[in-house]
N, C-alpha and C positions, 0 to 999 in steps of 0.2 A: 646534391650530386650533380655534377656539371657534365660538360660534353664528353671529355675523355672517359669519365667514369661510366657513362652510358654505353660507350663502345666496348669498354672492358667488360662490363656486365653482360652484354649480349654474347661476347665470346665465352665468358665463364659458363653461362647457361648452356651453350652449345656443347662445351666439353663435358659438363656434368651429366647432361641428358643424352649425349650422342649414342650411348650404348643401350639405351632403353627405348621403349616405344613412346614417341612424343605424342602429346595430346594435340588434337587438331587445333589450328590457330583460330580460335573464336574471336569475334570482335570484342574489344575491351572498351567500354564506354562509361563515362562518369558524368553525373549532373551534380554540381556543387552550388549551393545557395547560401548566402550570408546576408542577414537582415539586421541593420543597426537603426536606421532612421524611421522609427515608427511614428506615425502621424498623430495618433490619438492615445497611445499608451506609452509606458516608460521606454525611453530609448536605450540602446545598448552601445558599448564602446568597442568591443573586440570581435564581434561576430563576423564582420567583413574581413578583418585580418585573418581570422581562422579559416574562412572559406578560401581566400586567396592563397594562403600557405598550403592548404591541403590540395588545391587544384594544381599548384606548381609541382608538388611531390608526385602526384598521380601522373602528370605529363611525363615526368622523368622516367617512370617505369612503364611507359608505353600505352597509357590510356588516352583515348580521344575524349577531351574534357570540354564541357560547356559550364562556364561559371557565371552566375547571376548575382548581382549585389543590389540590395534595397529594392525588391520587386513586390508588386501587388499580387492579389490572388489570381487574376486573369493570366498574367505572365507566368506565374508559378505553375498553374494547371497546364498551360500550353507547353511549357518546357518539360513537365512530367510526361505528358502524352508523347512528345517527341522522343524522350529518353526511353519510354517503354517500347516504342516502335523499333528503336535502334537495337535493343537487346533481345527482341523477340526471335523465336526460333533457334535458341541455343547460344545466345550471346552471354557475355559476362558483364555485369554492371555494378557500379558503386554509386550510391546516392548519399550525399553528405549535406546536412542542414545545420546551420548555426543561427540561432535566433531565439525568439520566444516560442515556447510550446505550452499547451494546456491539456488537461484531461477533463473530459465531461462524461459522466456516467461510465467511467473506466475505459473510455476511448480517447486516443491521443490525437491532437490537432496541432499542426504547424501554423504559426501566425504570420500572415503577410503584413507588409508595412501599412496597407490601406484599410485595415480592419478598424471599423468604428468602435467606440466604447460600447459594449453590449449592455442591454438591459436585463437579459436573462440568458440561460445556457443555450437556448435555441438560436440566439443571435450569433453565438460562437460557431455553432454547427453550420450556419448559413454562410458565414464569412471566412472561415478558416479552411485549411487544407487537411483532409482526413488521412491519417496514416494508414488505418485499415483499408481504405479504398485504394491507396497507392499500392499496398501489398497485394491486394486482390488483382489489380491490373498487371502487376509483374508476374503473378502466378499464372494468370490467363495467357500471358504472352509466351509462357514456356521458355523463359530464359534459363540457361544452364545453371547460372549461379548469380545471385544478387546480394550485395552487402549494403545495408542501410545503417548509416552512422548518424545518430541524432544527438547533437550537442545542443539540446534545447530544453534541458531540465532546469531551467532557471526559475526563480521565484515567480509566482502568479503575479502578472503585471496589472491585473484588473482591479478597479476600486470596488469597495463593498457597496452593495445596493440593499437598502432596507434592512440593514443590520446583518447582512450575510455576504460572503464572497461568491462570485460567479465562478464556478469551477473549483477544483481542488487547490488548496493554498500552497502545496509544496510538490514540485516535480511532476513527472509523467507517470502514467500507469505502465506496468510491465505486462505485456500480452504475448501470446504465443506467435510464432512465425510460421507461415506456410512452408511447405516442402521446398527445398532449394534456396532458402533465404536464411541469412544471418542478420540479426539486428543488434547493433552496439549502442547502448545508452551511456551517456557521459556520467550518469549517476544512477544509483539504485532506486528501488521503488520508494516514491514519496520523498526523495532527497533532492536537494538543490545542487546544481553544478556551479562552481565558483568561476567568476570571470577574472578575479584577481585575488592575490594573497594579502592584500593590504595596500595602504597608501604609498608605500615605498616599492611596490611591485611594478617595475617598468617594462616587463615582458609584454610584447605586442599581442600575444595570444592568450586565450583563456587557459585555465589549468589543464583541462582534459586534452585539448588540441595540442598544446605545447609538449605534452608527454606522448601523445599518439603519433605525432609527425615523424619522429626518427624511426619508428617501426615500419613505415611504408617502404622505405628504400633498403631495409635490411634483408639480405638474402636468407632464404630458408626459414622465415618466420611466418607461420600460418596466422590467419585472423584470430584464432583462439589464443595462440601464444602471444600475439601482439597485444591483445586486450589484457592478458595476465600481466605482461610487463608494464603496460600503461596503468592498469588498475593498482598495482603495487606502489608505483610512484605517486599516483594521485592520492591514494589513501594516506600515504606518509606525509605529503605536503599539506593536504587538507587538515590533518590532525595537528600540524605545527601551528595552525591559526585557530585551533579549537573548533574545527568543522568536520562533519562526517560526510564523506562522498566516496561511494564505492561503485565504479562503473560496472555495468552488467551486460551479459551477452545472452541472447536467445538464439539458439542455433538449430536449424532443421535442414542443414546442408548434408549432402552425401559426399564424404571426403573432406579434405581441407582446402581452403583457398589461400593462395600465396600471391602477394603483390610481386615478389621476386622469387622465383623458384630456385632450388638448390640448397645444400646444407649450409648452415651458418658456420662462421669460422671456428667457434668453440666445439662444434659437433663434427667437424670434418674428419678428424682422425678416427672417431668411433664409427662414423658412417662408412669410411673406406674399409674398415675391418669387418663389417657385418656382411657375411656371405649370404647372398640370396635375398637380402632385404629390399623392399620396394617402398616407394613413396607415391601417394596419389597426388598428381599435379593437375590442378584444374585448368591452368593456363600457362602456356609458354609465351615469352615476350615476342611480339611481332617485330622482325628486323626493320620493316618499313616504318613502323611506328617509332622505333628507336631513332632512325634517321630523321624522321619528321620532327621529333622532339629536339634532336641535336640542332636542326636548322632553326627551329623556333627560338632557341636560346641565343643565336648569333645574328638573326636576320636584320636586326637594326644596329648592329655593331659598327663602330667607326675604326676598328682595329683590323688591319690586314692579316695579322697572325690568326685571327679567329677563322677567317675564310680559308686560309692555308691549312689549318688543322682539319677543317671539313674536307677539303680536297684530298688530303693525305689519307683520310679514312674512307672516303667515298669518291674515288677518282672518276667513277662512272655513275655517280649519284644523280638523282633527278634534278638537283639544284646545282650541279657542277658547272654548267655554262655561266649561270648567274654569279656563282662564287668566283669564277675566274675573272669576270668583268669587274667585280668589286675589288679584287686584289689589284688589278691593273689601275683602276681609278684611284684607289687609296694610295698606291705607290707614287702616282703622279702628284697627288696632293702633298704628300710628305716631301717629295723632291722640291716642289715649288716653295714650300714653307722654309725648307733648309736654305735655299738660295736667297730668300728674302731677309733672313735674320743675320745681321753682321756679327762678327766674332766678339766685338766689344759688348754685345748685349748680354753675354753670359756672365752673371755675377756669382762669386763664391757664396755658398750657403752652408749652414751648419750640418754636420753629418747626422743622418737619421736612418733607422732601420727600415723605414717605409717612405717612399717618395710621395710628395704632394701631387695632387692632380695637375696636369695629366702625365707627368713624367713617369717613365718606366725605369725600374731599377734592376740591374743585373747583379746577382750574387754569385761569386765564385769563379765563373768562367771567363769574365772579362778582365783585362789587366787593370791594375789600380790606376786611378786618374792622377794627373799632375797635382802636386801639393797646392798649387795656386787655385785649383777648382775642385775642392772636396765634394764627394757625393756619397750616396748611401752605401756604396761598395766599400767605403772606408770604415763603416760601422761594424756591427756584429757579423761574424763569419757565417757562411752557409751551414757549416757543421753545427754551429750552436743552435740552429733552428730545427735540428732533426733529432728525434728520439727513436732508437731502434730497439725493438723487443726481440732479442736474439741476434746472432751475428749475421750480417748481410754480406755474403761472399760474391754472389753473382749479380745482384742488382745494386746499382750505384746512382745516387742523385748527382747529376752532372751539371745542372743549372737550376737556378731559382730566381724568379723575378717577382717583385711586389709593386703594385700600384695602388693608388687611392682614387676612386671615382664615385661621385654621388655620396661622398662621405663614408664609403664602405671599402674595406681592404680587399683587394683582388690578388690572388696568388696564382702563379703559373710555375709548375715544377716539371723538369725533364728527368725521367727515370730511364736509365740505360741498362740493358741486359748484356753483360760482357761474356756470357756463355752462349753456346750454340743451341741449347734447348730452351723451350718456352718456360717462363717462370711465373708463378702465381704470386700476387701481392695484395695485401689488405692494408688500408691506410685510413687515418682519421686526423682531424686537426683539433688542436686545443688553442683557444683564442684568449689573448692576454691584453691587459691595458698597459700604459706606458711605464707603470711601476712594477710590472711583472706579475700582477695578480690576475687570476683566472676570471674571465667574464662570461665564458661559454665553454662548457666541457661536456656536452650532452650528445655529441654526434656519434652515430653508429659506425662500425667498421664498414668500409666500402671496398668492393673487390675490383681487381683488374688483372689482365694478362699482359705480360711484356714478352714479345716474341724474341727468339734467339738472335743475338747481335743486332737488336733494334732498340729504338727509343720510343717511349710512351709519355704522353703529356697529361699532367693533372691540372685542371683549372677549377678553382673554387672562389667563392665570394663569402666574406665573413657574414655571419647571421646577425650581427649587431654593429652599430656605429661606434660602440664603446671599444671595440677591438682595434688596437693600434700595433699589436705584435702577435706572434703566433708560434706554435711548435707543430711540426709535422711528425706524426707517430706512425712508424712502419712496422709491419709484421709480414714475414714471408715463410709460411710453413714448409714450402717446397724447396726453399733456398738452402740446400745442404752443402753447396760448394763442391759436390762431386762431379 
């Protein structure tokens, strides 16, 4: 979910909850840890990727996130204490750990990278981070709600000593949660969580995290529903390689927790017709957090359009003066560069659906280029990139641009509302290779609002470098054309 999606999401939440009593805006805080580079035990490959991916998704939905990669016990404990302090007195917190985990005497421990190879279970207790102690700290802090996601049910990494293993050989123990807490395990009792589905599995994330990620930004999905969706996919894919992995949830929370509140697209019609029905919302997204997340995604950008998008959405935002200066500076840079390049420097190139870095490609709105200098606009039409589920009368895609930067496809789409009333839109992308085969089709529907007679911009980055083409799938349940 990128910048325009975040803005549309905040508007959607306001519309959905405007007629009901809004929950107080609690502080939303996340601590995310990923450990790969263990010094004395088996190293991992994807835990850091998992942590970074989860951190990015949580930022997009308004969390204040601290992410730590490859950290020892001291830094883990300091970060945990800081996290507990931030959520104390009614805050909402998410703790995510990817790395090695162990159970000793039915107690779970998270393994820091500097743990020495233990000689007995007592060494693990002394050197690892206790999950029950973490839970007790959060309970004592009286946080309104905390979610612990432990993607640490990997195989016991410790060697056998004197003919026996130190700790249980498979997975983590499943223990009860204190009130106000939900614990998600990436695998069930005494099961191992898969990092990979085999030698040909090139996905940068472990099995649990890759299935859990899309549920974070999906509106109207509670943590329980998210796990059920994740669990189903994990079970299915694990079985495909002859493995048993069933993610588990232990829930002692009052009400449901939502990363993004509001009904899911498939539930919208039923929800609208249910008279007097109510939904318990733990947390509404903080608009200031949304603005900060927006700025975080563009603050290092070299594209003037990114800062112009920010100014359009937040003309009086806290970063508006800086954004204006960036626009002016980048405009001058582009002007000087254009003056310095002679016309003869432009050589014809083969038509392509996507421009090579750093060229920007316009689809549809710009006039066709001269025959002597073909460009991507002479390739597939804008209409061929769009799949509409239902007739779109009021919303029109009026421009589409594709660039490639850092070997990833970046898409910007302008959606215009030609009616005078606000229109709701759901969209997702399907990513293809150059032969038209799907390389990524696991994105959830994302919501946005397009105001009457206004334009809204969608900005996305492909999730994999294998994507060289795409399809934009649109659905607008409110777009009746009346």
